[in-house]
PyMOL Python script that loads the backbone (N, CA, C, O; Angstrom):
from pymol import cmd

cmd.read_pdbstr("""\
ATOM      1  N   MET A   1     -67.389 181.544  17.284  1.00  0.00           N
ATOM      2  CA  MET A   1     -67.274 180.262  17.945  1.00  0.00           C
ATOM      3  C   MET A   1     -66.011 180.240  18.802  1.00  0.00           C
ATOM      4  O   MET A   1     -64.963 180.727  18.380  1.00  0.00           O
ATOM      5  N   MET A   2     -66.111 179.675  20.003  1.00  0.00           N
ATOM      6  CA  MET A   2     -64.979 179.609  20.904  1.00  0.00           C
ATOM      7  C   MET A   2     -64.005 178.519  20.479  1.00  0.00           C
ATOM      8  O   MET A   2     -64.399 177.461  19.989  1.00  0.00           O
ATOM      9  N   SER A   3     -62.750 178.800  20.676  1.00  0.00           N
ATOM     10  CA  SER A   3     -61.718 177.819  20.384  1.00  0.00           C
ATOM     11  C   SER A   3     -61.726 176.719  21.444  1.00  0.00           C
ATOM     12  O   SER A   3     -62.001 176.977  22.616  1.00  0.00           O
ATOM     13  N   ARG A   4     -61.423 175.494  21.021  1.00  0.00           N
ATOM     14  CA  ARG A   4     -61.345 174.387  21.977  1.00  0.00           C
ATOM     15  C   ARG A   4     -60.171 174.548  22.915  1.00  0.00           C
ATOM     16  O   ARG A   4     -60.193 174.038  24.036  1.00  0.00           O
ATOM     17  N   ARG A   5     -59.154 175.246  22.472  1.00  0.00           N
ATOM     18  CA  ARG A   5     -57.955 175.400  23.281  1.00  0.00           C
ATOM     19  C   ARG A   5     -58.160 176.469  24.347  1.00  0.00           C
ATOM     20  O   ARG A   5     -58.541 177.598  24.038  1.00  0.00           O
ATOM     21  N   VAL A   6     -57.910 176.115  25.574  1.00  0.00           N
ATOM     22  CA  VAL A   6     -58.038 177.039  26.691  1.00  0.00           C
ATOM     23  C   VAL A   6     -56.631 177.412  27.123  1.00  0.00           C
ATOM     24  O   VAL A   6     -55.740 176.563  27.144  1.00  0.00           O
ATOM     25  N   LEU A   7     -56.429 178.660  27.464  1.00  0.00           N
ATOM     26  CA  LEU A   7     -55.117 179.133  27.863  1.00  0.00           C
ATOM     27  C   LEU A   7     -54.511 178.220  28.925  1.00  0.00           C
ATOM     28  O   LEU A   7     -55.140 177.957  29.950  1.00  0.00           O
ATOM     29  N   GLY A   8     -53.302 177.742  28.688  1.00  0.00           N
ATOM     30  CA  GLY A   8     -52.616 176.899  29.652  1.00  0.00           C
ATOM     31  C   GLY A   8     -52.938 175.420  29.542  1.00  0.00           C
ATOM     32  O   GLY A   8     -52.397 174.617  30.303  1.00  0.00           O
ATOM     33  N   ARG A   9     -53.800 175.043  28.620  1.00  0.00           N
ATOM     34  CA  ARG A   9     -54.163 173.639  28.467  1.00  0.00           C
ATOM     35  C   ARG A   9     -53.883 173.182  27.048  1.00  0.00           C
ATOM     36  O   ARG A   9     -54.025 173.947  26.094  1.00  0.00           O
ATOM     37  N   MET A  10     -53.485 171.932  26.921  1.00  0.00           N
ATOM     38  CA  MET A  10     -53.278 171.353  25.600  1.00  0.00           C
ATOM     39  C   MET A  10     -54.411 170.372  25.346  1.00  0.00           C
ATOM     40  O   MET A  10     -54.809 169.653  26.263  1.00  0.00           O
ATOM     41  N   PRO A  11     -54.939 170.321  24.136  1.00  0.00           N
ATOM     42  CA  PRO A  11     -56.008 169.367  23.853  1.00  0.00           C
ATOM     43  C   PRO A  11     -55.496 167.938  23.942  1.00  0.00           C
ATOM     44  O   PRO A  11     -54.371 167.642  23.537  1.00  0.00           O
ATOM     45  N   LEU A  12     -56.315 167.073  24.465  1.00  0.00           N
ATOM     46  CA  LEU A  12     -55.954 165.667  24.574  1.00  0.00           C
ATOM     47  C   LEU A  12     -56.477 164.945  23.346  1.00  0.00           C
ATOM     48  O   LEU A  12     -57.678 164.935  23.078  1.00  0.00           O
ATOM     49  N   THR A  13     -55.562 164.344  22.608  1.00  0.00           N
ATOM     50  CA  THR A  13     -55.940 163.551  21.445  1.00  0.00           C
ATOM     51  C   THR A  13     -55.594 162.101  21.725  1.00  0.00           C
ATOM     52  O   THR A  13     -54.767 161.806  22.588  1.00  0.00           O
ATOM     53  N   GLU A  14     -56.220 161.209  21.001  1.00  0.00           N
ATOM     54  CA  GLU A  14     -55.936 159.787  21.182  1.00  0.00           C
ATOM     55  C   GLU A  14     -54.458 159.503  20.928  1.00  0.00           C
ATOM     56  O   GLU A  14     -53.837 158.742  21.670  1.00  0.00           O
ATOM     57  N   GLN A  15     -53.894 160.106  19.894  1.00  0.00           N
ATOM     58  CA  GLN A  15     -52.483 159.892  19.570  1.00  0.00           C
ATOM     59  C   GLN A  15     -51.576 160.415  20.679  1.00  0.00           C
ATOM     60  O   GLN A  15     -50.599 159.757  21.039  1.00  0.00           O
ATOM     61  N   ARG A  16     -51.888 161.591  21.224  1.00  0.00           N
ATOM     62  CA  ARG A  16     -51.067 162.159  22.296  1.00  0.00           C
ATOM     63  C   ARG A  16     -51.136 161.273  23.538  1.00  0.00           C
ATOM     64  O   ARG A  16     -50.119 161.041  24.193  1.00  0.00           O
ATOM     65  N   LEU A  17     -52.327 160.778  23.864  1.00  0.00           N
ATOM     66  CA  LEU A  17     -52.485 159.909  25.025  1.00  0.00           C
ATOM     67  C   LEU A  17     -51.667 158.623  24.854  1.00  0.00           C
ATOM     68  O   LEU A  17     -50.968 158.204  25.776  1.00  0.00           O
ATOM     69  N   LYS A  18     -51.755 158.008  23.688  1.00  0.00           N
ATOM     70  CA  LYS A  18     -50.997 156.781  23.424  1.00  0.00           C
ATOM     71  C   LYS A  18     -49.494 157.042  23.489  1.00  0.00           C
ATOM     72  O   LYS A  18     -48.741 156.226  24.021  1.00  0.00           O
ATOM     73  N   SER A  19     -49.066 158.162  22.957  1.00  0.00           N
ATOM     74  CA  SER A  19     -47.650 158.511  22.954  1.00  0.00           C
ATOM     75  C   SER A  19     -47.122 158.696  24.378  1.00  0.00           C
ATOM     76  O   SER A  19     -46.057 158.184  24.724  1.00  0.00           O
ATOM     77  N   MET A  20     -47.869 159.426  25.192  1.00  0.00           N
ATOM     78  CA  MET A  20     -47.439 159.677  26.568  1.00  0.00           C
ATOM     79  C   MET A  20     -47.448 158.379  27.376  1.00  0.00           C
ATOM     80  O   MET A  20     -46.594 158.175  28.239  1.00  0.00           O
ATOM     81  N   GLU A  21     -48.403 157.514  27.097  1.00  0.00           N
ATOM     82  CA  GLU A  21     -48.470 156.226  27.785  1.00  0.00           C
ATOM     83  C   GLU A  21     -47.256 155.370  27.415  1.00  0.00           C
ATOM     84  O   GLU A  21     -46.691 154.695  28.275  1.00  0.00           O
ATOM     85  N   GLN A  22     -46.856 155.395  26.149  1.00  0.00           N
ATOM     86  CA  GLN A  22     -45.687 154.635  25.713  1.00  0.00           C
ATOM     87  C   GLN A  22     -44.403 155.143  26.351  1.00  0.00           C
ATOM     88  O   GLN A  22     -43.426 154.403  26.465  1.00  0.00           O
ATOM     89  N   GLN A  23     -44.403 156.402  26.766  1.00  0.00           N
ATOM     90  CA  GLN A  23     -43.255 156.977  27.460  1.00  0.00           C
ATOM     91  C   GLN A  23     -43.193 156.509  28.910  1.00  0.00           C
ATOM     92  O   GLN A  23     -42.228 156.796  29.620  1.00  0.00           O
ATOM     93  N   GLY A  24     -44.223 155.787  29.347  1.00  0.00           N
ATOM     94  CA  GLY A  24     -44.252 155.272  30.711  1.00  0.00           C
ATOM     95  C   GLY A  24     -44.918 156.198  31.708  1.00  0.00           C
ATOM     96  O   GLY A  24     -44.768 156.015  32.916  1.00  0.00           O
ATOM     97  N   LEU A  25     -45.654 157.197  31.222  1.00  0.00           N
ATOM     98  CA  LEU A  25     -46.312 158.136  32.122  1.00  0.00           C
ATOM     99  C   LEU A  25     -47.648 157.581  32.604  1.00  0.00           C
ATOM    100  O   LEU A  25     -48.393 156.969  31.839  1.00  0.00           O
ATOM    101  N   ILE A  26     -47.936 157.801  33.870  1.00  0.00           N
ATOM    102  CA  ILE A  26     -49.220 157.387  34.423  1.00  0.00           C
ATOM    103  C   ILE A  26     -50.233 158.512  34.195  1.00  0.00           C
ATOM    104  O   ILE A  26     -49.852 159.644  33.896  1.00  0.00           O
ATOM    105  N   ASP A  27     -51.515 158.198  34.336  1.00  0.00           N
ATOM    106  CA  ASP A  27     -52.583 159.159  34.027  1.00  0.00           C
ATOM    107  C   ASP A  27     -52.458 160.470  34.802  1.00  0.00           C
ATOM    108  O   ASP A  27     -52.720 161.540  34.252  1.00  0.00           O
ATOM    109  N   ALA A  28     -52.067 160.399  36.052  1.00  0.00           N
ATOM    110  CA  ALA A  28     -51.954 161.620  36.857  1.00  0.00           C
ATOM    111  C   ALA A  28     -50.912 162.567  36.272  1.00  0.00           C
ATOM    112  O   ALA A  28     -51.115 163.781  36.267  1.00  0.00           O
ATOM    113  N   VAL A  29     -49.812 162.031  35.783  1.00  0.00           N
ATOM    114  CA  VAL A  29     -48.752 162.863  35.205  1.00  0.00           C
ATOM    115  C   VAL A  29     -49.177 163.380  33.829  1.00  0.00           C
ATOM    116  O   VAL A  29     -48.900 164.527  33.479  1.00  0.00           O
ATOM    117  N   ILE A  30     -49.844 162.536  33.059  1.00  0.00           N
ATOM    118  CA  ILE A  30     -50.361 162.973  31.762  1.00  0.00           C
ATOM    119  C   ILE A  30     -51.295 164.167  31.966  1.00  0.00           C
ATOM    120  O   ILE A  30     -51.202 165.174  31.265  1.00  0.00           O
ATOM    121  N   ALA A  31     -52.185 164.033  32.927  1.00  0.00           N
ATOM    122  CA  ALA A  31     -53.136 165.105  33.223  1.00  0.00           C
ATOM    123  C   ALA A  31     -52.416 166.381  33.644  1.00  0.00           C
ATOM    124  O   ALA A  31     -52.762 167.472  33.191  1.00  0.00           O
ATOM    125  N   LYS A  32     -51.425 166.246  34.501  1.00  0.00           N
ATOM    126  CA  LYS A  32     -50.689 167.412  34.986  1.00  0.00           C
ATOM    127  C   LYS A  32     -49.968 168.120  33.843  1.00  0.00           C
ATOM    128  O   LYS A  32     -49.987 169.348  33.756  1.00  0.00           O
ATOM    129  N   ARG A  33     -49.343 167.355  32.979  1.00  0.00           N
ATOM    130  CA  ARG A  33     -48.607 167.958  31.860  1.00  0.00           C
ATOM    131  C   ARG A  33     -49.523 168.655  30.867  1.00  0.00           C
ATOM    132  O   ARG A  33     -49.137 169.647  30.249  1.00  0.00           O
ATOM    133  N   LEU A  34     -50.736 168.137  30.713  1.00  0.00           N
ATOM    134  CA  LEU A  34     -51.674 168.735  29.762  1.00  0.00           C
ATOM    135  C   LEU A  34     -52.556 169.809  30.395  1.00  0.00           C
ATOM    136  O   LEU A  34     -53.277 170.519  29.695  1.00  0.00           O
ATOM    137  N   GLY A  35     -52.495 169.924  31.726  1.00  0.00           N
ATOM    138  CA  GLY A  35     -53.307 170.931  32.408  1.00  0.00           C
ATOM    139  C   GLY A  35     -54.765 170.550  32.497  1.00  0.00           C
ATOM    140  O   GLY A  35     -55.641 171.415  32.480  1.00  0.00           O
ATOM    141  N   ILE A  36     -55.034 169.245  32.594  1.00  0.00           N
ATOM    142  CA  ILE A  36     -56.407 168.749  32.710  1.00  0.00           C
ATOM    143  C   ILE A  36     -56.493 167.845  33.931  1.00  0.00           C
ATOM    144  O   ILE A  36     -55.478 167.570  34.570  1.00  0.00           O
ATOM    145  N   SER A  37     -57.678 167.387  34.258  1.00  0.00           N
ATOM    146  CA  SER A  37     -57.843 166.522  35.420  1.00  0.00           C
ATOM    147  C   SER A  37     -57.548 165.061  35.058  1.00  0.00           C
ATOM    148  O   SER A  37     -57.624 164.669  33.893  1.00  0.00           O
ATOM    149  N   ARG A  38     -57.219 164.282  36.058  1.00  0.00           N
ATOM    150  CA  ARG A  38     -56.992 162.856  35.864  1.00  0.00           C
ATOM    151  C   ARG A  38     -58.270 162.182  35.370  1.00  0.00           C
ATOM    152  O   ARG A  38     -58.226 161.241  34.577  1.00  0.00           O
ATOM    153  N   GLN A  39     -59.404 162.678  35.854  1.00  0.00           N
ATOM    154  CA  GLN A  39     -60.688 162.131  35.427  1.00  0.00           C
ATOM    155  C   GLN A  39     -60.924 162.371  33.931  1.00  0.00           C
ATOM    156  O   GLN A  39     -61.538 161.548  33.253  1.00  0.00           O
ATOM    157  N   ALA A  40     -60.432 163.499  33.429  1.00  0.00           N
ATOM    158  CA  ALA A  40     -60.565 163.784  31.995  1.00  0.00           C
ATOM    159  C   ALA A  40     -59.767 162.781  31.168  1.00  0.00           C
ATOM    160  O   ALA A  40     -60.202 162.363  30.096  1.00  0.00           O
ATOM    161  N   VAL A  41     -58.600 162.399  31.673  1.00  0.00           N
ATOM    162  CA  VAL A  41     -57.785 161.386  30.983  1.00  0.00           C
ATOM    163  C   VAL A  41     -58.521 160.048  31.009  1.00  0.00           C
ATOM    164  O   VAL A  41     -58.581 159.351  29.996  1.00  0.00           O
ATOM    165  N   SER A  42     -59.072 159.695  32.152  1.00  0.00           N
ATOM    166  CA  SER A  42     -59.821 158.441  32.283  1.00  0.00           C
ATOM    167  C   SER A  42     -61.037 158.426  31.356  1.00  0.00           C
ATOM    168  O   SER A  42     -61.319 157.411  30.718  1.00  0.00           O
ATOM    169  N   SER A  43     -61.751 159.537  31.282  1.00  0.00           N
ATOM    170  CA  SER A  43     -62.923 159.625  30.399  1.00  0.00           C
ATOM    171  C   SER A  43     -62.521 159.482  28.936  1.00  0.00           C
ATOM    172  O   SER A  43     -63.230 158.853  28.150  1.00  0.00           O
ATOM    173  N   ALA A  44     -61.384 160.066  28.574  1.00  0.00           N
ATOM    174  CA  ALA A  44     -60.897 159.958  27.193  1.00  0.00           C
ATOM    175  C   ALA A  44     -60.573 158.511  26.860  1.00  0.00           C
ATOM    176  O   ALA A  44     -60.865 158.046  25.758  1.00  0.00           O
ATOM    177  N   ARG A  45     -59.969 157.794  27.806  1.00  0.00           N
ATOM    178  CA  ARG A  45     -59.663 156.378  27.583  1.00  0.00           C
ATOM    179  C   ARG A  45     -60.946 155.599  27.284  1.00  0.00           C
ATOM    180  O   ARG A  45     -60.982 154.774  26.370  1.00  0.00           O
ATOM    181  N   LYS A  46     -61.989 155.867  28.057  1.00  0.00           N
ATOM    182  CA  LYS A  46     -63.272 155.182  27.843  1.00  0.00           C
ATOM    183  C   LYS A  46     -63.864 155.547  26.490  1.00  0.00           C
ATOM    184  O   LYS A  46     -64.362 154.680  25.771  1.00  0.00           O
ATOM    185  N   ARG A  47     -63.809 156.821  26.146  1.00  0.00           N
ATOM    186  CA  ARG A  47     -64.370 157.305  24.887  1.00  0.00           C
ATOM    187  C   ARG A  47     -63.694 156.657  23.681  1.00  0.00           C
ATOM    188  O   ARG A  47     -64.345 156.355  22.680  1.00  0.00           O
ATOM    189  N   TRP A  48     -62.370 156.445  23.788  1.00  0.00           N
ATOM    190  CA  TRP A  48     -61.617 155.869  22.680  1.00  0.00           C
ATOM    191  C   TRP A  48     -61.405 154.361  22.831  1.00  0.00           C
ATOM    192  O   TRP A  48     -60.620 153.771  22.089  1.00  0.00           O
ATOM    193  N   ASN A  49     -62.095 153.736  23.779  1.00  0.00           N
ATOM    194  CA  ASN A  49     -61.993 152.288  24.026  1.00  0.00           C
ATOM    195  C   ASN A  49     -60.561 151.828  24.261  1.00  0.00           C
ATOM    196  O   ASN A  49     -60.141 150.787  23.755  1.00  0.00           O
ATOM    197  N   LEU A  50     -59.817 152.612  25.035  1.00  0.00           N
ATOM    198  CA  LEU A  50     -58.446 152.249  25.395  1.00  0.00           C
ATOM    199  C   LEU A  50     -58.465 151.576  26.761  1.00  0.00           C
ATOM    200  O   LEU A  50     -59.378 151.814  27.551  1.00  0.00           O
ATOM    201  N   PRO A  51     -57.473 150.741  27.050  1.00  0.00           N
ATOM    202  CA  PRO A  51     -57.440 150.089  28.362  1.00  0.00           C
ATOM    203  C   PRO A  51     -57.235 151.107  29.483  1.00  0.00           C
ATOM    204  O   PRO A  51     -56.731 152.208  29.259  1.00  0.00           O
ATOM    205  N   LYS A  52     -57.632 150.719  30.676  1.00  0.00           N
ATOM    206  CA  LYS A  52     -57.447 151.592  31.831  1.00  0.00           C
ATOM    207  C   LYS A  52     -55.971 151.900  32.012  1.00  0.00           C
ATOM    208  O   LYS A  52     -55.108 151.075  31.714  1.00  0.00           O
ATOM    209  N   GLY A  53     -55.696 153.093  32.500  1.00  0.00           N
ATOM    210  CA  GLY A  53     -54.318 153.505  32.731  1.00  0.00           C
ATOM    211  C   GLY A  53     -53.753 152.872  33.992  1.00  0.00           C
ATOM    212  O   GLY A  53     -54.490 152.437  34.876  1.00  0.00           O
ATOM    213  N   VAL A  54     -52.446 152.831  34.051  1.00  0.00           N
ATOM    214  CA  VAL A  54     -51.755 152.294  35.225  1.00  0.00           C
ATOM    215  C   VAL A  54     -51.784 153.344  36.319  1.00  0.00           C
ATOM    216  O   VAL A  54     -51.525 154.523  36.077  1.00  0.00           O
ATOM    217  N   ARG A  55     -52.102 152.902  37.521  1.00  0.00           N
ATOM    218  CA  ARG A  55     -52.067 153.806  38.665  1.00  0.00           C
ATOM    219  C   ARG A  55     -50.776 153.546  39.423  1.00  0.00           C
ATOM    220  O   ARG A  55     -50.264 152.427  39.417  1.00  0.00           O
ATOM    221  N   LYS A  56     -50.256 154.561  40.065  1.00  0.00           N
ATOM    222  CA  LYS A  56     -48.984 154.435  40.779  1.00  0.00           C
ATOM    223  C   LYS A  56     -49.031 153.282  41.786  1.00  0.00           C
ATOM    224  O   LYS A  56     -48.059 152.538  41.920  1.00  0.00           O
ATOM    225  N   ARG A  57     -50.133 153.135  42.480  1.00  0.00           N
ATOM    226  CA  ARG A  57     -50.211 152.082  43.501  1.00  0.00           C
ATOM    227  C   ARG A  57     -50.262 150.683  42.894  1.00  0.00           C
ATOM    228  O   ARG A  57     -50.041 149.696  43.596  1.00  0.00           O
ATOM    229  N   ASP A  58     -50.556 150.588  41.574  1.00  0.00           N
ATOM    230  CA  ASP A  58     -50.617 149.287  40.910  1.00  0.00           C
ATOM    231  C   ASP A  58     -49.282 148.855  40.318  1.00  0.00           C
ATOM    232  O   ASP A  58     -49.154 147.732  39.831  1.00  0.00           O
ATOM    233  N   VAL A  59     -48.289 149.738  40.354  1.00  0.00           N
ATOM    234  CA  VAL A  59     -46.988 149.417  39.776  1.00  0.00           C
ATOM    235  C   VAL A  59     -46.162 148.667  40.807  1.00  0.00           C
ATOM    236  O   VAL A  59     -45.896 149.199  41.885  1.00  0.00           O
ATOM    237  N   PRO A  60     -45.744 147.422  40.495  1.00  0.00           N
ATOM    238  CA  PRO A  60     -44.925 146.666  41.443  1.00  0.00           C
ATOM    239  C   PRO A  60     -43.603 147.389  41.712  1.00  0.00           C
ATOM    240  O   PRO A  60     -43.054 148.023  40.810  1.00  0.00           O
ATOM    241  N   PRO A  61     -43.090 147.301  42.934  1.00  0.00           N
ATOM    242  CA  PRO A  61     -41.847 148.013  43.286  1.00  0.00           C
ATOM    243  C   PRO A  61     -40.676 147.684  42.364  1.00  0.00           C
ATOM    244  O   PRO A  61     -39.847 148.551  42.085  1.00  0.00           O
ATOM    245  N   GLU A  62     -40.600 146.440  41.890  1.00  0.00           N
ATOM    246  CA  GLU A  62     -39.455 146.060  41.060  1.00  0.00           C
ATOM    247  C   GLU A  62     -39.453 146.704  39.675  1.00  0.00           C
ATOM    248  O   GLU A  62     -38.422 146.711  39.001  1.00  0.00           O
ATOM    249  N   VAL A  63     -40.594 147.244  39.242  1.00  0.00           N
ATOM    250  CA  VAL A  63     -40.637 147.924  37.941  1.00  0.00           C
ATOM    251  C   VAL A  63     -40.994 149.399  38.077  1.00  0.00           C
ATOM    252  O   VAL A  63     -41.193 150.082  37.072  1.00  0.00           O
ATOM    253  N   SER A  64     -41.075 149.890  39.291  1.00  0.00           N
ATOM    254  CA  SER A  64     -41.525 151.271  39.501  1.00  0.00           C
ATOM    255  C   SER A  64     -40.609 152.300  38.854  1.00  0.00           C
ATOM    256  O   SER A  64     -41.062 153.397  38.526  1.00  0.00           O
ATOM    257  N   GLU A  65     -39.329 151.976  38.661  1.00  0.00           N
ATOM    258  CA  GLU A  65     -38.433 152.938  38.028  1.00  0.00           C
ATOM    259  C   GLU A  65     -38.783 153.150  36.549  1.00  0.00           C
ATOM    260  O   GLU A  65     -38.346 154.130  35.945  1.00  0.00           O
ATOM    261  N   ASN A  66     -39.568 152.238  35.965  1.00  0.00           N
ATOM    262  CA  ASN A  66     -39.988 152.383  34.569  1.00  0.00           C
ATOM    263  C   ASN A  66     -41.172 153.329  34.410  1.00  0.00           C
ATOM    264  O   ASN A  66     -41.486 153.746  33.295  1.00  0.00           O
ATOM    265  N   TYR A  67     -41.828 153.668  35.508  1.00  0.00           N
ATOM    266  CA  TYR A  67     -42.994 154.543  35.464  1.00  0.00           C
ATOM    267  C   TYR A  67     -42.644 155.855  36.124  1.00  0.00           C
ATOM    268  O   TYR A  67     -42.181 155.885  37.264  1.00  0.00           O
ATOM    269  N   LYS A  68     -42.863 156.925  35.413  1.00  0.00           N
ATOM    270  CA  LYS A  68     -42.560 158.253  35.946  1.00  0.00           C
ATOM    271  C   LYS A  68     -43.793 158.749  36.682  1.00  0.00           C
ATOM    272  O   LYS A  68     -44.793 159.103  36.058  1.00  0.00           O
ATOM    273  N   ALA A  69     -43.724 158.775  37.990  1.00  0.00           N
ATOM    274  CA  ALA A  69     -44.881 159.149  38.789  1.00  0.00           C
ATOM    275  C   ALA A  69     -45.016 160.660  38.947  1.00  0.00           C
ATOM    276  O   ALA A  69     -46.133 161.169  39.039  1.00  0.00           O
ATOM    277  N   GLU A  70     -43.939 161.359  38.978  1.00  0.00           N
ATOM    278  CA  GLU A  70     -43.978 162.805  39.164  1.00  0.00           C
ATOM    279  C   GLU A  70     -42.966 163.466  38.239  1.00  0.00           C
ATOM    280  O   GLU A  70     -41.960 162.863  37.864  1.00  0.00           O
ATOM    281  N   ASP A  71     -43.248 164.712  37.876  1.00  0.00           N
ATOM    282  CA  ASP A  71     -42.318 165.463  37.003  1.00  0.00           C
ATOM    283  C   ASP A  71     -41.100 165.864  37.784  1.00  0.00           C
ATOM    284  O   ASP A  71     -40.199 166.501  37.238  1.00  0.00           O
TER     285      ASP A  71
END
""", "prot")
cmd.dss("prot")
cmd.show_as("cartoon", "prot")
cmd.util.cbc("prot")
cmd.orient("prot")
């Protein structure tokens, strides 16, 4: 049986997603750090009934420093 882990990618778990979100990371950065697509992060949110992630364009300028858009 093949391992779920693919070289260079980390598995996305509900706990890991929640943790990264609490750090202020947006879905695009979460995806980049885990080596997966942004769509995969969005699909995981739907699967686990989590709210939609914040997109960079939705962050008001006055709070944008709280969201890490790029590594």
